[in-house]
SETORVO-514549 format. One record per residue (C-alpha): residue in three letters; x, y, z. Coordinates in nm, 3 decimals, padded with zeros to 5 digits, m for minus. Layout:
BEGIN
{code ALA px X py Y pz Z}
...
//
This chain:
BEGIN
{code UNK px 01.698 py m03.698 pz m00.455}
{code UNK px 01.620 py m03.924 pz m00.166}
{code UNK px 01.573 py m04.330 pz m00.219}
{code UNK px 01.306 py m04.335 pz 00.017}
{code UNK px 01.014 py m04.075 pz 00.048}
{code UNK px 00.670 py m03.978 pz 00.115}
{code UNK px 00.403 py m03.784 pz m00.083}
{code UNK px 00.143 py m03.590 pz 00.065}
{code UNK px m00.142 py m03.460 pz m00.154}
{code UNK px m00.524 py m03.315 pz m00.071}
{code UNK px m00.805 py m03.564 pz m00.110}
{code UNK px m01.004 py m03.460 pz m00.382}
{code UNK px m00.881 py m03.133 pz m00.652}
{code UNK px m01.088 py m03.023 pz m00.883}
{code UNK px m00.964 py m02.749 pz m01.166}
{code UNK px m01.158 py m02.565 pz m01.420}
{code UNK px m01.359 py m02.305 pz m01.523}
{code UNK px m01.722 py m02.312 pz m01.342}
{code UNK px m01.599 py m02.560 pz m01.102}
{code UNK px m01.677 py m02.274 pz m00.808}
{code UNK px m02.072 py m02.343 pz m00.915}
{code UNK px m02.040 py m02.695 pz m00.734}
{code UNK px m01.914 py m02.558 pz m00.410}
{code UNK px m02.262 py m02.610 pz m00.227}
{code UNK px m02.316 py m02.998 pz m00.396}
{code UNK px m01.937 py m03.071 pz m00.273}
{code UNK px m01.969 py m02.929 pz 00.086}
{code UNK px m02.289 py m03.160 pz 00.112}
{code UNK px m02.060 py m03.465 pz m00.010}
{code UNK px m01.849 py m03.434 pz 00.243}
{code UNK px m02.116 py m03.465 pz 00.502}
{code UNK px m02.106 py m03.088 pz 00.636}
{code UNK px m02.416 py m02.909 pz 00.710}
{code UNK px m02.247 py m02.574 pz 00.818}
{code UNK px m01.911 py m02.391 pz 00.654}
{code UNK px m01.762 py m02.079 pz 00.761}
{code UNK px m01.642 py m01.894 pz 00.477}
{code UNK px m01.326 py m01.704 pz 00.522}
{code UNK px m01.154 py m01.445 pz 00.272}
{code UNK px m01.015 py m01.073 pz 00.273}
{code UNK px m01.177 py m00.723 pz 00.254}
{code UNK px m00.976 py m00.655 pz m00.104}
{code UNK px m01.166 py m00.968 pz m00.261}
{code UNK px m01.495 py m00.870 pz m00.064}
{code UNK px m01.493 py m00.520 pz m00.239}
{code UNK px m01.438 py m00.681 pz m00.562}
{code UNK px m01.786 py m00.871 pz m00.538}
{code UNK px m01.663 py m01.165 pz m00.618}
{code UNK px m01.772 py m01.339 pz m00.308}
{code UNK px m02.171 py m01.231 pz m00.380}
{code UNK px m02.257 py m01.520 pz m00.593}
{code UNK px m02.060 py m01.790 pz m00.383}
{code UNK px m02.258 py m01.658 pz m00.048}
{code UNK px m02.588 py m01.634 pz m00.240}
{code UNK px m02.553 py m01.990 pz m00.310}
{code UNK px m02.434 py m02.105 pz 00.023}
{code UNK px m02.742 py m01.885 pz 00.220}
{code UNK px m02.963 py m02.067 pz m00.026}
{code UNK px m02.845 py m02.431 pz 00.046}
{code UNK px m02.834 py m02.282 pz 00.435}
{code UNK px m02.480 py m02.407 pz 00.449}
{code UNK px m02.319 py m02.082 pz 00.566}
{code UNK px m02.281 py m02.070 pz 00.917}
{code UNK px m02.096 py m01.738 pz 00.900}
{code UNK px m01.821 py m01.530 pz 00.735}
{code UNK px m01.491 py m01.398 pz 00.861}
{code UNK px m01.333 py m01.132 pz 00.607}
{code UNK px m01.039 py m00.970 pz 00.822}
{code UNK px m00.722 py m01.154 pz 00.720}
{code UNK px m00.454 py m00.928 pz 00.657}
{code UNK px m00.188 py m01.026 pz 00.355}
{code UNK px 00.121 py m01.187 pz 00.522}
{code UNK px m00.160 py m01.306 pz 00.827}
{code UNK px m00.009 py m01.237 pz 01.166}
{code UNK px m00.100 py m01.424 pz 01.477}
{code UNK px m00.435 py m01.226 pz 01.532}
{code UNK px m00.601 py m01.264 pz 01.258}
{code UNK px m00.620 py m01.660 pz 01.313}
{code UNK px m00.692 py m01.596 pz 01.673}
{code UNK px m00.992 py m01.415 pz 01.570}
{code UNK px m01.097 py m01.624 pz 01.280}
{code UNK px m01.034 py m01.925 pz 01.514}
{code UNK px m01.303 py m01.789 pz 01.776}
{code UNK px m01.533 py m01.713 pz 01.474}
{code UNK px m01.522 py m02.092 pz 01.408}
{code UNK px m01.565 py m02.169 pz 01.750}
{code UNK px m01.877 py m01.941 pz 01.772}
{code UNK px m02.057 py m02.019 pz 01.454}
{code UNK px m02.001 py m02.393 pz 01.545}
{code UNK px m01.891 py m02.438 pz 01.197}
{code UNK px m01.818 py m02.750 pz 01.051}
{code UNK px m01.568 py m02.698 pz 00.785}
{code UNK px m01.392 py m02.369 pz 00.669}
{code UNK px m01.364 py m02.275 pz 00.309}
{code UNK px m01.109 py m02.020 pz 00.237}
{code UNK px m01.168 py m01.805 pz m00.104}
{code UNK px m00.852 py m01.593 pz m00.168}
{code UNK px m00.488 py m01.586 pz m00.203}
{code UNK px m00.202 py m01.762 pz 00.007}
{code UNK px m00.285 py m01.555 pz 00.314}
{code UNK px m00.626 py m01.645 pz 00.336}
{code UNK px m00.563 py m02.013 pz 00.281}
{code UNK px m00.289 py m02.015 pz 00.515}
{code UNK px m00.485 py m01.847 pz 00.805}
{code UNK px m00.761 py m02.076 pz 00.716}
{code UNK px m00.564 py m02.386 pz 00.745}
{code UNK px m00.377 py m02.301 pz 01.078}
{code UNK px m00.753 py m02.179 pz 01.233}
{code UNK px m00.915 py m02.488 pz 01.150}
{code UNK px m00.636 py m02.667 pz 01.354}
{code UNK px m00.665 py m02.418 pz 01.651}
{code UNK px m01.069 py m02.414 pz 01.656}
{code UNK px m01.066 py m02.798 pz 01.648}
{code UNK px m00.821 py m02.839 pz 01.928}
{code UNK px m00.885 py m02.529 pz 02.136}
{code UNK px m00.511 py m02.459 pz 02.119}
{code UNK px m00.301 py m02.157 pz 02.074}
{code UNK px m00.115 py m02.105 pz 01.721}
{code UNK px 00.243 py m02.152 pz 01.926}
{code UNK px 00.145 py m02.490 pz 01.962}
{code UNK px 00.139 py m02.582 pz 01.647}
{code UNK px 00.461 py m02.380 pz 01.463}
{code UNK px 00.745 py m02.589 pz 01.368}
{code UNK px 00.725 py m02.871 pz 01.180}
{code UNK px 00.496 py m03.175 pz 01.253}
{code UNK px 00.336 py m03.033 pz 01.572}
{code UNK px m00.060 py m03.106 pz 01.487}
{code UNK px m00.192 py m03.384 pz 01.680}
{code UNK px m00.423 py m03.469 pz 01.385}
{code UNK px m00.663 py m03.310 pz 01.156}
{code UNK px m00.859 py m03.006 pz 01.234}
{code UNK px m01.188 py m02.893 pz 01.104}
{code UNK px m01.266 py m02.954 pz 00.730}
{code UNK px m01.151 py m02.756 pz 00.479}
{code UNK px m01.177 py m02.659 pz 00.124}
{code UNK px m00.924 py m02.421 pz m00.032}
{code UNK px m01.029 py m02.188 pz m00.357}
{code UNK px m00.727 py m01.989 pz m00.495}
{code UNK px m00.793 py m01.632 pz m00.624}
{code UNK px m00.438 py m01.582 pz m00.775}
{code UNK px m00.227 py m01.834 pz m00.943}
{code UNK px 00.078 py m01.848 pz m00.740}
{code UNK px 00.114 py m01.950 pz m00.399}
{code UNK px m00.006 py m02.331 pz m00.438}
{code UNK px m00.112 py m02.309 pz m00.072}
{code UNK px m00.409 py m02.489 pz m00.172}
{code UNK px m00.213 py m02.809 pz m00.230}
{code UNK px 00.020 py m02.791 pz 00.059}
{code UNK px 00.068 py m02.867 pz 00.434}
{code UNK px 00.281 py m02.514 pz 00.500}
{code UNK px 00.114 py m02.205 pz 00.638}
{code UNK px 00.310 py m01.907 pz 00.671}
{code UNK px 00.226 py m01.625 pz 00.967}
{code UNK px 00.382 py m01.350 pz 01.106}
{code UNK px 00.497 py m01.279 pz 01.464}
{code UNK px 00.449 py m00.949 pz 01.525}
{code UNK px 00.616 py m01.002 pz 01.856}
{code UNK px 00.894 py m01.020 pz 01.724}
{code UNK px 00.858 py m00.888 pz 01.350}
{code UNK px 00.978 py m01.279 pz 01.200}
{code UNK px 00.768 py m01.495 pz 00.940}
{code UNK px 00.727 py m01.831 pz 01.090}
{code UNK px 00.575 py m02.187 pz 00.942}
{code UNK px 00.340 py m02.423 pz 01.047}
{code UNK px 00.409 py m02.736 pz 00.851}
{code UNK px 00.212 py m03.069 pz 00.893}
{code UNK px 00.019 py m03.318 pz 00.666}
{code UNK px m00.254 py m03.238 pz 00.900}
{code UNK px m00.349 py m02.864 pz 00.729}
{code UNK px m00.369 py m03.059 pz 00.395}
{code UNK px m00.717 py m02.952 pz 00.269}
{code UNK px m00.987 py m03.208 pz 00.214}
{code UNK px m01.074 py m03.007 pz m00.114}
{code UNK px m00.934 py m02.807 pz m00.357}
{code UNK px m01.103 py m02.632 pz m00.580}
{code UNK px m00.947 py m02.451 pz m00.856}
{code UNK px m01.123 py m02.242 pz m01.094}
{code UNK px m00.895 py m01.987 pz m01.343}
{code UNK px m01.256 py m01.771 pz m01.398}
{code UNK px m01.186 py m01.599 pz m01.014}
{code UNK px m00.820 py m01.514 pz m01.126}
{code UNK px m00.973 py m01.300 pz m01.430}
{code UNK px m01.016 py m00.948 pz m01.250}
{code UNK px m00.655 py m00.955 pz m01.124}
{code UNK px m00.455 py m00.653 pz m01.109}
{code UNK px m00.154 py m00.692 pz m01.329}
{code UNK px 00.121 py m00.643 pz m01.057}
{code UNK px m00.053 py m00.905 pz m00.853}
{code UNK px m00.084 py m01.127 pz m01.150}
{code UNK px 00.279 py m01.077 pz m01.203}
{code UNK px 00.397 py m01.157 pz m00.863}
{code UNK px 00.151 py m01.464 pz m00.790}
{code UNK px 00.293 py m01.573 pz m01.154}
{code UNK px 00.644 py m01.568 pz m01.061}
{code UNK px 00.616 py m01.698 pz m00.713}
{code UNK px 00.485 py m01.988 pz m00.903}
{code UNK px 00.755 py m02.039 pz m01.135}
{code UNK px 00.980 py m01.999 pz m00.819}
{code UNK px 00.797 py m02.289 pz m00.632}
{code UNK px 00.834 py m02.558 pz m00.917}
{code UNK px 01.234 py m02.430 pz m00.964}
{code UNK px 01.298 py m02.494 pz m00.623}
{code UNK px 01.086 py m02.808 pz m00.585}
{code UNK px 01.308 py m02.923 pz m00.879}
{code UNK px 01.634 py m02.835 pz m00.777}
{code UNK px 01.593 py m02.900 pz m00.374}
{code UNK px 01.831 py m03.194 pz m00.233}
{code UNK px 01.505 py m03.385 pz m00.083}
{code UNK px 01.285 py m03.358 pz m00.407}
{code UNK px 01.101 py m03.722 pz m00.449}
{code UNK px 01.037 py m03.823 pz m00.810}
{code UNK px 00.675 py m03.709 pz m00.835}
{code UNK px 00.771 py m03.370 pz m00.713}
{code UNK px 01.064 py m03.365 pz m00.995}
{code UNK px 00.789 py m03.462 pz m01.252}
{code UNK px 00.519 py m03.198 pz m01.096}
{code UNK px 00.798 py m02.913 pz m01.113}
{code UNK px 00.860 py m02.989 pz m01.469}
{code UNK px 00.500 py m02.973 pz m01.595}
{code UNK px 00.406 py m02.661 pz m01.386}
{code UNK px 00.716 py m02.497 pz m01.574}
{code UNK px 00.595 py m02.629 pz m01.895}
{code UNK px 00.263 py m02.420 pz m01.837}
{code UNK px 00.414 py m02.139 pz m01.685}
{code UNK px 00.739 py m02.028 pz m01.906}
{code UNK px 00.529 py m01.941 pz m02.243}
{code UNK px 00.232 py m01.791 pz m02.036}
{code UNK px 00.370 py m01.586 pz m01.738}
{code UNK px 00.449 py m01.296 pz m01.956}
{code UNK px 00.135 py m01.358 pz m02.187}
{code UNK px m00.107 py m01.317 pz m01.865}
{code UNK px 00.061 py m01.019 pz m01.765}
{code UNK px 00.040 py m00.835 pz m02.090}
{code UNK px m00.267 py m00.932 pz m02.201}
{code UNK px m00.482 py m01.020 pz m01.889}
{code UNK px m00.797 py m01.102 pz m02.072}
{code UNK px m00.606 py m01.389 pz m02.224}
{code UNK px m00.834 py m01.661 pz m02.048}
{code UNK px m00.622 py m01.975 pz m02.205}
{code UNK px m00.286 py m01.798 pz m02.034}
{code UNK px m00.505 py m01.734 pz m01.713}
{code UNK px m00.615 py m02.100 pz m01.735}
{code UNK px m00.230 py m02.239 pz m01.805}
{code UNK px m00.124 py m02.030 pz m01.539}
{code UNK px m00.392 py m02.177 pz m01.284}
{code UNK px m00.279 py m02.525 pz m01.357}
{code UNK px 00.059 py m02.417 pz m01.337}
{code UNK px 00.041 py m02.285 pz m01.033}
{code UNK px m00.148 py m02.596 pz m00.861}
{code UNK px 00.115 py m02.823 pz m00.986}
{code UNK px 00.365 py m02.601 pz m00.860}
{code UNK px 00.197 py m02.619 pz m00.542}
{code UNK px 00.215 py m02.991 pz m00.536}
{code UNK px 00.544 py m03.018 pz m00.629}
{code UNK px 00.709 py m02.821 pz m00.361}
{code UNK px 00.468 py m02.960 pz m00.118}
{code UNK px 00.661 py m03.313 pz m00.169}
{code UNK px 01.004 py m03.162 pz m00.217}
{code UNK px 01.100 py m02.830 pz m00.066}
{code UNK px 01.132 py m02.442 pz m00.126}
{code UNK px 01.529 py m02.365 pz m00.079}
{code UNK px 01.722 py m02.008 pz m00.047}
{code UNK px 01.521 py m01.838 pz m00.238}
{code UNK px 01.256 py m01.830 pz 00.027}
{code UNK px 01.474 py m01.865 pz 00.271}
{code UNK px 01.631 py m01.537 pz 00.161}
{code UNK px 01.286 py m01.355 pz 00.108}
{code UNK px 01.088 py m01.468 pz 00.451}
{code UNK px 01.312 py m01.224 pz 00.685}
{code UNK px 01.283 py m00.912 pz 00.456}
{code UNK px 00.921 py m00.969 pz 00.415}
{code UNK px 00.866 py m01.033 pz 00.733}
{code UNK px 01.043 py m00.663 pz 00.847}
{code UNK px 00.903 py m00.451 pz 00.536}
{code UNK px 00.589 py m00.662 pz 00.440}
{code UNK px 00.683 py m00.664 pz 00.075}
{code UNK px 00.448 py m00.903 pz m00.160}
{code UNK px 00.582 py m01.252 pz m00.125}
{code UNK px 00.613 py m01.296 pz m00.475}
{code UNK px 00.794 py m00.987 pz m00.610}
{code UNK px 01.057 py m01.116 pz m00.337}
{code UNK px 01.072 py m01.467 pz m00.474}
{code UNK px 01.105 py m01.315 pz m00.792}
{code UNK px 01.324 py m01.059 pz m00.757}
{code UNK px 01.573 py m01.313 pz m00.570}
{code UNK px 01.564 py m01.597 pz m00.802}
{code UNK px 01.792 py m01.481 pz m01.059}
{code UNK px 02.073 py m01.431 pz m00.794}
{code UNK px 02.032 py m01.780 pz m00.619}
{code UNK px 02.015 py m01.967 pz m00.967}
{code UNK px 02.336 py m01.809 pz m01.004}
{code UNK px 02.472 py m01.916 pz m00.667}
{code UNK px 02.335 py m02.261 pz m00.671}
{code UNK px 02.466 py m02.321 pz m01.025}
{code UNK px 02.798 py m02.512 pz m00.970}
{code UNK px 02.587 py m02.795 pz m00.754}
{code UNK px 02.311 py m02.858 pz m00.988}
{code UNK px 02.386 py m02.744 pz m01.365}
{code UNK px 02.207 py m03.048 pz m01.528}
{code UNK px 01.893 py m02.935 pz m01.317}
{code UNK px 01.911 py m02.572 pz m01.391}
{code UNK px 01.914 py m02.672 pz m01.777}
{code UNK px 01.630 py m02.916 pz m01.748}
{code UNK px 01.426 py m02.630 pz m01.575}
{code UNK px 01.517 py m02.405 pz m01.861}
{code UNK px 01.407 py m02.617 pz m02.112}
{code UNK px 01.108 py m02.710 pz m01.942}
{code UNK px 01.047 py m02.325 pz m01.911}
{code UNK px 01.052 py m02.311 pz m02.310}
{code UNK px 01.325 py m02.023 pz m02.263}
{code UNK px 01.628 py m02.025 pz m02.473}
{code UNK px 01.903 py m02.093 pz m02.224}
{code UNK px 02.251 py m02.282 pz m02.307}
{code UNK px 02.382 py m02.254 pz m01.937}
{code UNK px 02.230 py m02.166 pz m01.593}
{code UNK px 02.425 py m01.843 pz m01.633}
{code UNK px 02.159 py m01.756 pz m01.933}
{code UNK px 01.879 py m01.920 pz m01.685}
{code UNK px 01.963 py m01.637 pz m01.453}
{code UNK px 01.989 py m01.351 pz m01.656}
{code UNK px 01.616 py m01.463 pz m01.831}
{code UNK px 01.475 py m01.488 pz m01.494}
{code UNK px 01.605 py m01.115 pz m01.405}
{code UNK px 01.496 py m00.979 pz m01.740}
{code UNK px 01.106 py m01.119 pz m01.682}
{code UNK px 01.136 py m00.993 pz m01.344}
{code UNK px 01.212 py m00.663 pz m01.475}
{code UNK px 00.970 py m00.699 pz m01.760}
{code UNK px 00.672 py m00.793 pz m01.553}
{code UNK px 00.751 py m00.505 pz m01.304}
{code UNK px 00.891 py m00.697 pz m00.985}
{code UNK px 01.185 py m00.457 pz m00.972}
{code UNK px 00.977 py m00.147 pz m00.984}
{code UNK px 00.771 py m00.274 pz m00.694}
{code UNK px 01.082 py m00.396 pz m00.514}
{code UNK px 01.231 py m00.049 pz m00.529}
{code UNK px 00.906 py 00.125 pz m00.358}
{code UNK px 01.034 py 00.022 pz m00.037}
{code UNK px 01.351 py 00.123 pz 00.102}
{code UNK px 01.582 py m00.131 pz 00.297}
{code UNK px 01.800 py 00.002 pz 00.567}
{code UNK px 02.136 py m00.129 pz 00.538}
{code UNK px 02.150 py m00.201 pz 00.915}
{code UNK px 01.920 py m00.458 pz 00.869}
{code UNK px 02.085 py m00.681 pz 00.616}
{code UNK px 02.330 py m00.862 pz 00.895}
{code UNK px 02.065 py m00.984 pz 01.113}
{code UNK px 01.825 py m01.086 pz 00.807}
{code UNK px 02.137 py m01.267 pz 00.627}
{code UNK px 02.169 py m01.449 pz 01.033}
{code UNK px 01.783 py m01.467 pz 00.982}
{code UNK px 01.812 py m01.653 pz 00.638}
{code UNK px 02.135 py m01.890 pz 00.725}
{code UNK px 01.949 py m02.014 pz 01.022}
{code UNK px 01.646 py m02.121 pz 00.863}
{code UNK px 01.773 py m02.497 pz 00.819}
{code UNK px 01.400 py m02.604 pz 00.722}
{code UNK px 01.455 py m02.381 pz 00.370}
{code UNK px 01.823 py m02.388 pz 00.356}
{code UNK px 01.922 py m02.786 pz 00.394}
{code UNK px 01.772 py m02.886 pz 00.086}
{code UNK px 01.915 py m02.615 pz m00.093}
{code UNK px 02.185 py m02.751 pz m00.328}
{code UNK px 02.460 py m02.526 pz m00.258}
{code UNK px 02.549 py m02.419 pz 00.098}
{code UNK px 02.503 py m02.050 pz 00.127}
{code UNK px 02.663 py m01.864 pz 00.413}
{code UNK px 02.633 py m01.558 pz 00.623}
{code UNK px 02.842 py m01.367 pz 00.407}
{code UNK px 02.675 py m01.495 pz 00.075}
{code UNK px 02.356 py m01.395 pz 00.207}
{code UNK px 02.424 py m01.023 pz 00.286}
{code UNK px 02.611 py m01.014 pz m00.074}
{code UNK px 02.323 py m01.129 pz m00.233}
{code UNK px 02.083 py m00.894 pz m00.003}
{code UNK px 02.298 py m00.602 pz m00.145}
{code UNK px 02.336 py m00.704 pz m00.478}
{code UNK px 01.944 py m00.756 pz m00.543}
{code UNK px 01.825 py m00.430 pz m00.303}
{code UNK px 02.094 py m00.188 pz m00.528}
{code UNK px 02.262 py m00.107 pz m00.159}
//
């Protein structure tokens, strides 16, 4: 843990059922007269956006819409979204969706405001200032992207995932309404929920964790631990959904002020090549990485297990429980739907261990051979 640290948070956070009905009011409070609403085609098809769009149109706040954001968004999607922001002269962007939508919106707000390409912002601390105004509205309880200054994109020219990491992309407003998650399919709920758990776990054990991050992580785990299985097994359990929304939000705050670690470091190269849902990967790999990290952070891992409310008496028990949970909620079944070529493992391991942003905070060093071995074991190769 660092003796000197900084914490970065969105300007304002609203959380609770029905908060979405305040959107127009909140836009006006920020002084914006026109916004562009960004989402994806899947969310559009659910009908979730209809009342939101109707309200914004009635209040004459809607400058335009953009729904062509893909999962694990490629640069091309962000370029098109940025162009739409410029064309409509929107003063702010409202992102309604999962992590891909919110990450795309964060970066597009920079590109549109500064009229610069995405490549100018890839990396750590490369934004010259804040972009257009932004409101982040999650429709899943997983990424916590509404609370973070990290955006993960796909560079199709290389097949790799890259990050834009800068406090300048923090949202002006994060609006978390758990009712927006009520209709999620089980497989999405499972992957998102496990990802939120991993965010909190890694934020707590990371070598760069600040005191506030560790406190947020433990509270996130307290919310997620008793409710993850519930929300997958009984999707209509609104209390469980509410608790998962809070847990995801707190976990996002936690890792934004700490770091993710080797679980994410190993997930990114695999997800970039094979387009497996991110939460499936983090959920399936966390058990193996907990076992790997155990010698360096046993007390922290026991604190994680206690916060989850799980009956674990050792880090090995925690690793087993994480694997069991991932299996029971269907994540390993989702993972095995994709055939990974064993010939890719060497390069993926190279990419993983060279990601110093994620590997340096990891409690236990991860060598190339360790990464290859973990890929083989988790993927069953």
